[in-house]
SEZANU-826944 format. One record per residue: z, x, y negated of N, C-alpha, C, O in turn; residue in one letter. Coordinates in Angstrom, 3 decimals. Each point is the difference from the previous one (the first is absolute). Example, Ala and Ser with C-alpha at 12.3 -4.5 7.8 and 13.67 -1.06 7.14 Angstrom:
<nodes>
7.800,13.190,5.690,0.000,-0.890,-1.190,0.000,0.900,-1.200,0.665,1.036,0.019,A
-1.385,-1.386,-1.069,0.060,0.820,-1.190,0.730,-0.770,-1.090,0.169,0.509,-1.108,S
</nodes>
This chain:
<nodes>
19.917,2.520,15.672,-1.087,0.949,-0.182,-0.982,-0.531,-1.042,-0.290,-1.197,-0.007,M
-0.231,2.059,-0.875,-1.020,-0.446,-0.942,-1.259,-0.436,0.734,-0.353,0.566,1.034,P
-0.313,-1.560,-1.568,-1.241,-0.504,0.578,-1.137,0.236,-0.982,0.097,-0.359,-1.173,T
-1.174,0.965,1.661,-1.142,0.353,-0.833,-1.246,-0.707,0.523,-0.304,0.074,1.190,H
-0.410,-0.751,-2.066,-1.293,-0.579,0.340,-1.064,0.981,-0.469,-0.002,0.409,-1.161,V
-0.906,-0.028,2.064,-0.932,1.098,-0.269,-1.420,-0.427,0.321,-0.262,-0.560,1.064,I
-0.656,0.827,-1.987,-1.419,-0.143,0.300,-0.591,1.392,0.189,0.501,0.979,-0.552,T
-1.561,-0.903,1.332,-0.658,1.287,0.220,0.721,0.923,0.949,-0.137,1.220,-0.101,G
0.912,-1.779,1.031,0.808,0.831,0.896,-0.806,0.656,1.113,0.550,0.782,0.775,A
-1.833,-1.084,-0.680,-0.778,0.483,1.129,-0.484,1.425,-0.106,-0.390,0.591,1.007,G
0.401,-0.015,-2.207,-0.512,1.366,-0.133,0.485,0.605,-1.305,0.552,-0.689,-0.858,S
-0.770,1.995,0.723,0.249,0.677,-1.262,1.420,-0.148,-0.522,0.970,0.131,0.748,G
-0.863,-0.406,-2.038,1.297,-0.087,-0.668,0.849,-1.110,0.605,1.195,0.187,0.225,I
-1.801,-1.339,0.042,0.760,-1.124,0.544,0.608,0.296,1.348,1.141,-0.379,0.263,G
-1.891,1.056,0.604,0.528,0.360,1.311,1.146,0.993,-0.129,0.999,-0.102,0.712,A
-1.143,1.065,-1.621,1.053,0.999,-0.190,1.282,-0.643,-0.519,1.089,0.308,0.483,A
-1.213,-1.195,-1.462,1.183,-0.687,-0.542,0.662,-0.838,1.077,1.224,0.020,0.134,V
-2.009,-0.753,0.630,0.559,-0.863,1.043,0.757,0.812,1.040,1.107,-0.374,0.387,T
-1.687,1.477,0.070,0.683,0.850,0.979,1.344,0.488,-0.538,1.005,-0.027,0.710,R
-0.991,0.463,-1.944,1.221,0.553,-0.585,1.079,-1.075,-0.122,1.172,0.264,0.270,R
-1.554,-1.450,-0.667,0.981,-1.080,-0.143,0.578,-0.401,1.350,1.207,-0.206,0.122,L
-2.061,0.095,0.893,0.482,-0.378,1.330,0.871,1.092,0.603,0.994,-0.289,0.666,L
-1.364,1.536,-0.896,0.775,1.111,0.556,1.425,0.022,-0.540,0.915,0.434,0.700,E
-0.715,-0.884,-1.909,1.345,0.012,-0.564,0.757,-1.307,0.232,1.130,-0.159,-0.462,R
-1.760,-0.777,1.181,0.701,-1.213,0.399,-0.233,-1.213,-0.856,0.639,-1.030,0.219,G
-1.541,1.109,-1.199,-0.313,-1.162,-0.830,-0.881,-0.977,0.785,-0.591,0.348,1.022,D
0.526,-1.569,-1.530,-0.875,-1.006,0.583,-1.337,0.019,-0.729,-0.036,0.096,-1.226,E
-1.069,-0.187,1.974,-1.334,-0.008,-0.590,-0.759,-1.240,0.472,-0.051,-0.303,1.192,A
-0.530,-0.398,-2.153,-0.838,-1.161,0.285,-1.399,0.352,-0.495,-0.207,0.195,-1.198,V
-0.747,-0.113,2.113,-1.318,0.537,-0.301,-1.026,-1.123,-0.093,-0.089,-0.842,0.894,L
-0.678,0.832,-1.969,-1.042,-1.008,-0.155,-1.283,0.484,0.655,-0.462,1.109,-0.267,L
-0.112,-1.942,1.125,-1.247,0.320,0.701,-1.041,-1.047,-0.341,0.333,-1.153,-0.272,A
-1.602,1.558,0.288,-1.054,-0.929,-0.413,-0.269,-1.091,1.034,-0.463,-1.086,-0.346,R
0.758,1.380,1.630,-0.215,-0.998,1.049,0.920,0.318,1.176,0.707,1.009,-0.008,D
-0.722,-1.881,1.020,0.913,0.150,1.135,-0.268,1.280,0.775,0.935,0.648,0.472,A
-2.207,-0.277,-0.337,-0.324,1.233,0.715,0.563,1.227,-0.699,0.538,0.903,0.640,G
-0.670,-0.885,-1.959,0.538,1.131,-0.754,1.523,-0.010,0.034,0.622,1.062,0.022,R
-0.020,-2.232,-0.017,1.458,-0.086,0.101,0.494,0.630,1.294,1.014,0.698,0.009,A
-1.737,-0.946,1.090,0.371,0.596,1.285,-0.120,1.520,-0.059,0.848,0.715,0.534,K
-1.904,-0.223,-1.184,-0.170,1.448,-0.148,1.140,0.613,-0.808,0.530,1.046,0.374,E
-0.151,-1.687,-1.476,1.076,0.522,-0.835,1.333,-0.003,0.740,0.793,0.932,-0.139,L
-0.547,-1.977,0.922,1.246,-0.064,0.769,0.060,1.144,1.014,1.069,0.559,0.241,A
-2.220,-0.209,0.357,-0.027,1.123,0.929,0.145,1.336,-0.695,0.578,0.937,0.551,G
-1.098,-0.849,-1.752,0.057,1.234,-0.767,1.399,0.252,-0.562,0.430,1.146,-0.129,M
0.273,-2.230,-0.202,1.319,0.112,-0.631,1.022,-0.830,0.781,0.362,-1.095,-0.429,H
0.108,1.609,1.574,0.952,-0.763,0.813,1.237,-0.378,-0.806,0.567,0.818,-0.724,P
-0.168,-2.069,0.865,1.164,-0.492,-0.716,-0.337,-0.757,-1.262,0.849,-0.710,-0.540,G
-2.071,0.846,0.057,-0.410,-0.719,-1.202,-0.393,-1.430,0.349,-0.444,-0.288,1.112,A
0.618,-0.595,-2.081,-0.507,-1.363,0.109,-1.352,-0.069,-0.687,-0.332,0.872,-0.803,R
-0.454,-1.899,1.108,-1.297,-0.161,-0.641,-0.163,-1.413,-0.553,0.568,-0.962,0.517,T
-1.346,0.870,-1.561,-0.475,-1.266,-0.546,-1.511,0.109,-0.124,-0.531,1.086,-0.233,L
-0.155,-2.197,0.387,-1.461,-0.003,-0.102,-0.415,-0.652,-1.307,0.376,-1.136,-0.290,V
-1.151,1.864,-0.490,-0.541,-0.515,-1.254,-1.121,0.912,-0.458,0.175,1.217,-0.063,G
-1.310,-1.785,-0.252,-1.187,0.787,-0.334,-0.052,0.237,-1.509,-0.170,-0.940,-0.777,D
0.317,2.201,0.371,-0.012,0.331,-1.422,-1.354,-0.256,-0.643,-0.085,-0.160,-1.218,L
-0.964,0.121,2.010,-1.318,-0.268,-0.565,-0.185,-1.469,-0.362,-0.986,-0.364,-0.641,S
1.936,-0.483,1.050,-0.070,-1.432,-0.288,1.337,-0.472,-0.562,0.727,-0.735,0.669,N
-0.395,1.151,-1.893,1.324,-0.299,-0.538,0.280,-1.490,-0.163,1.160,-0.412,-0.013,P
-2.211,-0.405,-0.112,0.210,-1.443,-0.129,0.664,-0.593,1.234,0.584,-1.081,-0.076,D
-0.662,1.766,1.208,0.544,-0.521,1.257,1.338,0.624,0.372,0.591,-0.377,1.013,R
-0.106,1.310,-1.801,1.231,0.690,0.380,1.194,-0.941,0.054,0.805,0.071,0.929,L
-0.683,-0.944,-1.906,1.142,-0.929,-0.018,-0.001,-0.869,1.255,1.036,-0.174,0.644,S
-2.198,-0.367,-0.302,-0.094,-0.832,1.210,0.312,0.823,1.239,0.748,-0.452,0.867,W
-1.311,1.656,-0.769,0.189,0.824,1.194,1.471,0.333,0.215,0.505,-0.108,1.117,A
0.175,0.508,-2.167,1.404,0.380,0.147,0.882,-1.211,0.279,1.038,0.125,0.650,L
-1.440,-1.287,-1.132,0.780,-1.215,0.244,-0.009,-0.402,1.471,0.863,-0.760,0.438,A
-1.831,1.263,0.331,-0.086,-0.321,1.428,0.832,0.940,0.861,0.043,-0.159,1.220,Q
0.624,1.142,-1.839,0.687,1.045,0.758,1.475,0.081,-0.389,0.428,-0.553,-1.013,Q
0.324,1.248,1.838,1.420,0.202,-0.276,0.163,1.122,-1.019,-0.271,1.163,0.302,S
0.707,-1.508,-1.492,0.133,0.974,-1.077,1.351,0.709,0.090,0.960,-0.569,0.520,M
-0.874,1.800,-1.017,1.298,0.688,-0.006,0.991,-0.740,-0.902,-0.378,-0.568,-1.025,P
1.638,0.586,1.423,1.030,-0.662,-0.802,0.414,0.847,-1.193,0.580,-0.509,-0.958,E
-0.878,1.796,1.018,0.400,0.935,-1.045,-1.166,0.945,-0.271,-0.657,0.466,0.930,Q
0.404,-0.186,-2.207,-1.010,0.997,-0.371,0.587,0.884,-1.094,0.267,-0.458,-1.111,V
-0.072,1.731,1.444,0.557,0.951,-0.964,-1.082,0.763,-0.741,0.221,0.460,-1.120,D
-1.390,-0.321,1.735,-1.109,0.605,-0.718,-1.314,-0.551,0.521,-0.142,-0.337,1.176,S
-0.815,0.256,-2.094,-1.371,-0.390,0.323,-0.874,1.177,-0.395,-0.119,0.329,-1.180,L
-0.492,0.306,2.175,-0.751,1.234,-0.222,-1.486,-0.278,0.173,-0.489,-0.163,1.117,L
-0.216,0.112,-2.233,-1.438,-0.263,0.001,-0.739,1.335,0.165,-0.183,0.731,-0.974,H
-0.236,-0.418,2.183,-0.626,1.298,0.269,-1.453,-0.153,0.439,-0.773,0.950,-0.125,I
0.384,-2.098,0.627,-1.373,-0.214,0.452,-0.975,0.078,-1.175,0.351,-0.306,-1.139,A
-1.572,0.721,1.440,-1.031,0.030,-1.026,-1.366,0.187,0.613,-0.128,0.506,1.115,G
-0.901,-0.919,-1.848,-1.380,0.179,0.445,-0.801,0.606,-1.142,0.376,-0.118,-1.166,V
-1.486,0.768,1.509,-0.837,0.628,-1.020,-1.466,-0.106,0.401,-0.353,0.157,1.169,V
-0.481,-0.422,-2.148,-1.446,0.008,0.188,-0.613,0.545,-1.276,0.010,-0.671,-1.032,E
-0.534,1.864,1.094,-0.558,0.650,-1.173,-1.393,-0.548,-0.319,-0.688,-0.554,0.858,L
0.304,0.728,-2.116,-1.337,-0.416,-0.410,-0.079,-0.138,-1.501,1.010,-0.246,-0.659,G
-2.172,0.399,0.125,-0.189,-0.158,-1.433,0.086,-1.452,-0.423,-0.203,-0.908,0.806,G
0.506,0.697,-2.073,0.084,-1.365,-0.525,-1.329,-0.723,0.189,-0.030,-1.209,0.228,V
-1.064,1.954,-0.323,-1.312,-0.610,0.178,-0.335,-0.347,1.434,-1.016,-0.644,0.262,G
1.863,1.065,0.678,-0.285,-0.223,1.422,1.016,-0.890,0.703,-0.347,-0.672,0.972,D
1.578,0.651,-1.433,1.039,-0.763,0.696,-0.245,-1.501,-0.137,-0.243,-0.506,-1.096,L
0.310,-0.182,2.206,-0.198,-1.448,0.019,1.328,-0.723,-0.216,1.059,0.614,0.131,T
-1.095,-1.910,-0.459,1.250,-0.756,-0.084,0.821,0.084,1.281,1.230,0.014,-0.053,P
-1.895,0.041,1.198,0.733,0.119,1.269,0.842,1.264,0.025,1.152,-0.035,0.434,K
-1.710,1.163,-0.896,0.741,1.257,-0.031,1.162,-0.071,-0.976,1.075,0.539,0.264,A
-1.293,-1.206,-1.397,1.091,-0.167,-0.967,1.121,-0.861,0.577,1.173,0.365,-0.079,W
-1.536,-1.499,0.656,1.024,-0.890,0.566,0.753,0.669,1.138,1.213,-0.169,0.124,H
-1.917,0.925,0.707,0.617,0.706,1.124,1.149,0.880,-0.484,1.083,-0.006,0.586,F
-1.321,0.759,-1.654,1.014,0.933,-0.487,1.059,-0.680,-0.860,1.186,0.311,0.110,Q
-1.608,-1.229,-0.958,0.975,-0.696,-0.845,0.938,-0.865,0.834,1.196,-0.066,-0.284,L
-1.719,-0.591,1.299,0.854,-0.844,0.847,1.052,0.818,0.727,1.188,-0.315,-0.058,N
-1.626,1.373,0.747,0.926,0.783,0.828,0.941,0.857,-0.837,1.172,0.155,0.343,A
-1.678,0.399,-1.436,0.784,0.977,-0.769,0.830,-0.614,-1.114,0.944,0.631,-0.476,N
-1.271,-1.846,0.046,0.688,-0.586,-1.150,0.490,-1.424,0.240,1.191,-0.278,-0.143,L
-2.095,-0.618,0.505,0.400,-1.411,0.124,0.973,-0.197,1.161,0.987,-0.723,-0.138,V
-1.256,1.356,1.277,0.910,-0.130,1.148,1.389,0.574,-0.291,0.990,-0.656,0.323,A
-0.869,1.848,-0.917,1.342,0.473,-0.366,0.723,-0.953,-0.951,1.207,-0.205,0.130,P
-1.938,-0.379,-1.087,0.629,-0.965,-0.911,0.508,-1.216,0.767,1.104,-0.482,-0.253,A
-1.910,-0.012,1.192,0.399,-1.185,0.765,1.156,0.308,0.942,0.928,-0.801,0.111,E
-0.963,1.937,0.567,1.120,0.368,0.871,1.288,0.152,-0.803,1.072,-0.417,0.438,L
-1.190,1.013,-1.607,1.187,0.142,-0.854,0.549,-1.367,-0.372,1.209,-0.221,0.052,T
-2.094,-0.698,-0.427,0.450,-1.352,-0.334,0.738,-0.647,1.169,1.033,-0.642,-0.184,R
-1.573,0.818,1.377,0.578,-0.660,1.166,1.347,0.596,0.404,0.880,-0.720,0.471,L
-0.713,2.037,-0.653,1.251,0.646,0.410,1.006,0.138,-1.141,1.128,0.439,0.226,F
-1.512,-0.801,-1.430,0.876,0.217,-1.147,1.351,-0.718,0.108,1.014,0.577,-0.391,L
-0.960,-1.796,0.899,1.331,-0.628,0.130,0.963,0.833,0.846,1.169,0.141,-0.359,P
-1.642,0.412,1.476,0.862,0.832,0.844,0.329,1.324,-0.679,1.117,0.502,0.130,L
-2.066,0.058,-0.843,0.250,1.253,-0.714,1.029,-0.186,-1.103,0.804,0.897,-0.253,L
-0.819,-2.039,-0.400,0.996,-0.274,-1.039,1.396,-0.090,0.594,0.957,0.538,-0.557,R
-0.845,-1.220,1.692,1.310,-0.120,0.644,0.552,1.374,0.352,1.190,0.261,-0.178,V
-2.054,0.613,0.678,0.429,1.333,0.440,0.064,1.002,-1.144,0.446,1.131,0.188,A
-0.895,-1.547,-1.389,-0.207,0.956,-1.097,-0.788,1.190,0.546,0.426,1.153,-0.059,Q
-1.594,-1.495,0.589,-0.800,0.955,0.749,-0.972,0.786,-0.846,0.170,0.137,-1.212,G
-1.200,0.383,1.875,-0.915,0.963,-0.602,-1.421,-0.371,0.383,-0.291,-0.245,1.171,H
-0.590,0.205,-2.156,-1.431,-0.162,0.254,-0.682,1.309,-0.369,0.102,0.459,-1.137,V
-0.793,0.136,2.093,-0.661,1.275,-0.241,-1.491,-0.128,0.284,-0.409,-0.441,1.074,L
-0.392,0.836,-2.055,-1.450,-0.051,0.112,-0.540,1.418,0.137,0.212,0.831,-0.883,F
-0.903,-0.546,1.977,-0.716,1.261,0.093,-1.337,-0.213,-0.711,-0.898,-0.673,0.506,V
0.800,1.261,-1.680,-1.178,-0.128,-0.834,-0.945,1.161,0.313,-0.264,0.260,1.174,N
-0.240,0.425,-2.151,-0.954,1.091,0.200,-0.207,0.703,-1.332,0.263,-0.564,-1.061,S
-0.736,1.794,1.129,-0.417,0.636,-1.239,-1.076,-0.802,-0.698,-0.134,0.068,-1.221,G
-0.642,-0.836,1.992,-1.033,-0.855,-0.576,0.590,-1.168,-0.778,-0.711,-0.667,-0.752,A
1.997,0.416,0.926,0.664,-1.027,-0.785,0.383,0.472,-1.387,0.473,-0.788,-0.820,G
-0.676,2.073,0.552,0.305,0.580,-1.308,-1.259,0.470,-0.723,-0.024,0.044,-1.230,L
-1.015,0.307,1.976,-1.253,0.461,-0.600,-1.145,-0.359,0.938,0.077,0.240,1.205,A
-1.137,-0.815,-1.760,-1.152,-0.410,0.805,-1.145,0.991,-0.182,-0.239,0.501,-1.099,A
-0.463,-0.228,2.197,-1.119,0.929,-0.026,-1.257,-0.684,0.531,0.066,-1.101,0.546,H
-1.194,1.752,-0.710,-1.262,-0.549,0.476,0.082,-0.341,1.484,0.585,0.744,0.787,A
-1.170,-1.860,-0.422,-0.077,-0.511,1.379,1.302,-0.643,0.491,0.060,-0.496,1.125,E
0.975,0.505,-1.963,1.299,-0.509,0.426,0.397,-1.293,-0.734,1.173,-0.371,0.030,W
-2.089,-0.305,-0.669,0.371,-1.086,-0.922,0.801,-1.123,0.645,1.037,-0.396,-0.532,S
-1.491,-0.120,1.659,0.681,-1.146,0.610,1.377,0.393,0.528,0.983,-0.709,-0.213,A
-0.925,1.839,0.898,1.288,0.457,0.519,0.957,0.287,-1.151,1.155,-0.424,0.031,Y
-1.633,1.143,-1.046,0.859,0.329,-1.135,0.449,-1.259,-0.737,1.143,-0.079,-0.451,A
-2.024,-0.894,0.326,0.377,-1.250,-0.652,1.123,-0.696,0.764,0.938,-0.530,-0.594,A
-1.052,0.540,1.925,1.053,-0.626,0.804,1.325,0.735,-0.168,1.060,-0.626,-0.012,S
-1.114,1.940,-0.116,1.224,0.788,-0.131,0.548,-0.029,-1.423,1.216,0.039,-0.189,K
-2.093,-0.109,-0.821,0.493,-0.218,-1.363,0.713,-1.355,-0.079,1.038,-0.132,-0.648,H
-1.613,-0.862,1.315,0.645,-1.311,0.047,1.333,0.047,0.716,0.942,-0.695,-0.382,G
-0.856,1.517,1.428,1.259,0.127,0.741,1.089,0.602,-0.883,1.165,-0.381,0.106,L
-1.537,1.315,-0.971,0.968,0.554,-0.951,0.496,-1.093,-0.941,1.197,-0.092,-0.269,K
-2.107,-0.731,-0.229,0.398,-1.091,-0.885,0.929,-0.979,0.718,0.983,-0.469,-0.574,A
-1.301,0.169,1.819,0.852,-0.875,0.804,1.404,0.576,0.110,0.985,-0.707,-0.212,L
-0.893,1.995,0.545,1.309,0.644,0.155,0.772,0.020,-1.310,1.200,-0.276,-0.021,A
-1.878,0.601,-1.067,0.688,0.081,-1.289,0.531,-1.368,-0.433,1.130,-0.108,-0.475,D
-1.944,-0.929,0.640,0.450,-1.346,-0.355,1.163,-0.447,0.875,0.989,-0.545,-0.488,S
-1.125,0.786,1.794,1.054,-0.392,0.935,1.310,0.690,-0.341,1.063,-0.616,0.072,L
-1.130,1.887,-0.443,1.215,0.756,-0.341,0.740,-0.657,-1.164,1.219,-0.161,0.046,R
-1.956,-0.213,-1.082,0.626,-0.650,-1.159,0.555,-1.375,0.373,1.072,-0.387,-0.466,H
-1.798,-0.343,1.299,0.426,-1.346,0.365,1.236,-0.011,0.886,0.845,-0.886,-0.124,E
-0.734,1.869,1.022,1.045,-0.052,1.022,1.171,0.935,-0.250,0.926,0.055,0.808,E
-0.950,0.678,-1.907,1.096,0.939,-0.281,1.349,-0.719,-0.035,0.982,0.488,0.560,H
-0.937,-1.625,-1.205,1.267,-0.735,-0.114,0.476,-0.527,1.347,1.183,-0.296,0.169,A
-2.096,0.178,0.787,0.368,-0.452,1.344,0.394,1.151,0.916,0.340,-0.217,1.164,N
-0.385,1.442,-1.687,0.394,1.148,0.801,-1.056,0.506,0.946,0.297,0.821,0.868,G
-1.536,-1.291,-1.012,-1.091,0.461,0.864,-0.651,1.222,-0.642,-0.468,-0.061,-1.137,V
0.442,1.164,1.870,-0.633,1.222,-0.506,-1.482,0.017,0.381,-0.389,-0.510,1.051,R
-0.428,1.103,-1.920,-1.444,0.042,0.218,-0.500,1.420,-0.273,0.257,0.572,-1.060,V
-0.973,-0.020,2.035,-0.498,1.371,-0.108,-1.490,0.034,0.321,-0.465,-0.672,0.920,T
-0.272,1.461,-1.688,-1.387,0.319,0.324,-0.081,1.480,0.351,0.504,0.849,-0.735,S
-1.139,-0.546,1.861,-0.231,1.382,0.420,-1.503,0.257,-0.061,-0.797,-0.779,0.523,V
0.423,1.880,-1.165,-1.411,0.326,-0.207,-0.350,1.287,0.760,0.036,1.083,-0.584,Y
-0.371,-1.183,1.859,-0.355,1.216,0.744,-1.409,0.466,-0.368,-0.892,-0.807,-0.258,P
0.717,2.125,0.242,-1.343,0.545,-0.025,-0.612,-0.122,1.389,0.522,-0.720,0.851,G
-1.603,1.409,-0.626,-0.678,-0.119,1.291,0.932,0.424,1.131,0.573,1.090,-0.021,R
-0.434,-1.969,1.004,0.928,0.193,1.115,-0.775,-0.015,1.311,-0.901,-0.819,0.184,T
1.247,1.716,0.719,-0.689,0.093,1.289,0.256,-1.259,0.818,1.116,-0.226,0.466,A
-2.142,-0.587,-0.294,0.143,-1.287,0.678,-1.375,-0.513,0.391,-1.013,0.523,-0.464,S
0.968,-1.548,1.318,-1.298,-0.597,0.326,-0.748,-0.502,-1.231,-1.227,0.082,-0.054,P
1.962,-0.606,-0.945,-0.672,-0.446,-1.225,-0.687,1.173,-0.696,-1.120,-0.133,-0.494,M
1.797,1.278,0.458,-0.588,1.166,-0.652,-1.235,0.486,0.752,-0.974,0.440,-0.610,Q
1.021,-0.520,1.930,-1.178,0.358,0.793,-1.171,-0.917,-0.345,-1.142,0.450,-0.090,A
1.433,-1.742,-0.105,-1.051,-0.952,-0.365,-0.556,0.322,-1.381,-1.211,-0.059,-0.214,K
2.097,0.401,-0.726,-0.441,0.345,-1.353,-0.944,1.200,0.044,-1.047,-0.001,-0.647,V
1.423,1.019,1.413,-0.856,1.185,0.098,-1.361,-0.354,0.610,-1.035,0.526,-0.407,H
1.063,-1.417,1.378,-1.257,-0.431,0.606,-0.874,-0.695,-1.037,-1.205,0.242,-0.060,Q
1.809,-1.104,-0.754,-0.753,-0.698,-1.035,-0.501,0.962,-1.070,-1.064,-0.204,-0.585,Q
1.841,1.253,0.336,-0.403,0.989,-0.997,-0.999,1.006,0.552,-0.586,0.775,-0.756,E
0.388,-0.784,2.082,-0.892,0.962,0.623,0.570,1.405,0.025,-0.743,0.979,-0.068,G
2.065,-0.877,0.164,0.669,1.296,-0.005,0.703,0.247,1.335,0.359,-0.939,0.712,K
-0.171,2.202,-0.391,0.742,0.361,1.203,1.485,-0.265,-0.235,0.539,0.316,-1.061,E
0.113,-0.898,2.064,1.417,-0.348,-0.116,0.859,1.065,0.661,-0.133,0.258,1.197,Y
1.013,0.361,-1.975,0.932,1.015,0.507,1.419,-0.466,-0.317,0.473,0.203,-1.118,A
0.227,-0.833,2.091,1.331,-0.559,-0.270,0.983,0.991,-0.610,0.859,-0.389,-0.792,P
-0.975,1.668,1.155,0.971,0.987,-0.477,-0.057,0.207,-1.512,0.920,0.576,-0.581,S
-1.980,-1.038,-0.052,-0.126,0.161,-1.452,0.831,-1.028,-0.765,0.245,0.164,-1.195,R
0.182,-1.204,1.868,0.605,-1.125,-0.706,1.467,-0.195,0.377,0.519,0.668,0.895,W
0.130,-1.582,-1.582,1.433,-0.240,0.205,0.241,-0.547,1.410,-0.735,-0.869,0.471,I
1.752,1.378,0.182,0.427,-0.553,1.291,0.664,-1.357,-0.251,0.830,-0.109,-0.903,D
-1.172,-0.926,1.676,0.649,-1.304,-0.178,1.524,0.070,0.049,0.679,-0.788,-0.658,P
-0.139,1.728,1.435,1.450,0.130,0.089,0.606,0.373,-1.359,1.124,-0.396,-0.311,E
-1.865,1.154,-0.489,0.507,0.387,-1.307,0.071,-1.206,-0.931,0.954,-0.151,-0.763,S
-1.971,-0.704,0.830,0.046,-1.222,-0.801,1.121,-0.920,0.497,0.693,-0.635,-0.794,V
-0.527,0.575,2.115,1.094,-0.803,0.564,1.343,0.469,-0.527,0.874,-0.820,-0.281,A
-0.697,2.119,0.142,1.254,0.536,-0.538,0.249,-0.506,-1.410,1.129,-0.360,-0.335,T
-2.163,0.326,-0.494,0.180,-0.478,-1.376,0.308,-1.493,-0.026,0.798,-0.459,-0.817,T
-1.430,-0.296,1.712,0.265,-1.444,0.061,1.446,-0.270,0.392,0.670,-0.830,-0.615,I
-0.191,1.530,1.637,1.378,-0.210,0.451,1.000,0.455,-1.060,1.074,-0.586,-0.131,L
-1.420,1.621,-0.619,0.872,0.418,-1.099,0.178,-1.130,-1.006,1.117,-0.273,-0.440,M
-2.210,-0.382,0.078,0.080,-1.099,-0.960,0.792,-1.176,0.561,0.816,-0.596,-0.703,A
-1.059,0.263,1.976,0.693,-1.137,0.623,1.487,0.289,0.167,0.829,-0.898,-0.154,V
-0.485,2.151,0.468,1.387,0.358,0.288,0.814,0.358,-1.239,1.203,0.243,0.098,D
-1.840,-0.210,-1.246,0.711,0.372,-1.220,1.184,-0.937,-0.232,-0.142,-1.210,0.178,L
1.313,1.735,-0.572,1.145,-0.872,-0.271,-0.332,-1.080,-1.021,-0.925,0.152,-0.798,P
1.672,-1.225,0.827,-0.306,-1.180,-0.796,0.114,0.227,-1.505,-0.464,-0.836,-0.775,R
1.063,1.935,0.343,0.139,0.227,-1.438,-1.286,0.513,-0.628,-0.050,0.194,-1.214,D
-1.001,0.034,2.016,-1.250,0.549,-0.518,-1.185,-0.654,0.696,0.126,-0.592,1.071,A
-1.283,0.721,-1.718,-1.233,-0.585,0.523,-1.161,0.926,-0.344,-0.149,0.408,-1.152,E
-0.671,-0.076,2.144,-1.235,0.737,-0.250,-1.090,-1.020,-0.310,-0.330,-0.839,0.838,V
-0.227,0.915,-2.043,-1.066,-0.932,-0.377,-1.360,0.469,0.491,-0.719,-0.753,0.657,N
0.364,1.995,-0.973,-1.310,0.551,0.325,0.159,1.413,0.542,0.741,0.811,-0.556,D
-1.441,-0.528,1.643,0.118,1.289,0.654,-1.385,0.486,0.412,-0.658,-0.626,0.831,L
0.217,1.736,-1.407,-1.307,0.562,0.283,0.130,1.172,0.967,0.829,0.886,-0.206,T
-1.636,-0.876,1.249,0.038,1.053,1.012,-1.411,0.594,0.096,-0.975,-0.719,0.219,V
0.886,2.040,-0.386,-1.296,0.664,0.014,-0.049,1.084,1.089,1.038,0.547,0.373,R
-2.231,-0.239,0.132,-0.097,1.095,0.979,0.584,1.287,-0.553,-0.221,0.344,-1.161,P
0.974,0.370,2.004,0.665,1.211,-0.453,-0.788,1.261,0.251,0.477,1.100,-0.277,G
-1.700,-1.250,0.808,-0.812,1.189,0.264,-1.474,-0.309,-0.230,-0.848,0.876,0.170,R
</nodes>
């Protein structure tokens, strides 16, 4: 069975992808920020394994994973977790910048480094759930957009570096998706949140699985998903 390492499995797109993979019989290894969250994820996704590693502290990920039983096989690494904190450049503190850059960019880079040997053996797939903000930045979105622009650069470089090793690399750029993160964004924007206006996480999950399941003769590099209504 294929084995997938997934971040962000607790809600939104990550939860939808995890459910779909488990339902079809694949193995899922879910990254949790702490032991309590790992227990919650195991209850939410019966049959999944968990690893504990805090994306907000990427300097400790190597040590944390070294203390645990790692999967022997990794066919895909799905970077779906993300954080957002809106604010103007004149207002955002270094703490807000580090919070978003660490979780959205540095941690995915470090996790990729740590799992790359297994991905090379499997000729696996690294998939980054980016954002429309990774293609265009708007007012109040500077730190988040910077982290996502950096994530695009990470994916593009990795693709060129690992092509000869058979590792596929995909970036998915969803528009606004109905999720707890989107509810938080609306709260920060001072707007009413209406989930029905935005993309269903299941629809984004469908696009992710399409890219992962594509036959080996092809590779999806970049995939943009926008609200259809």
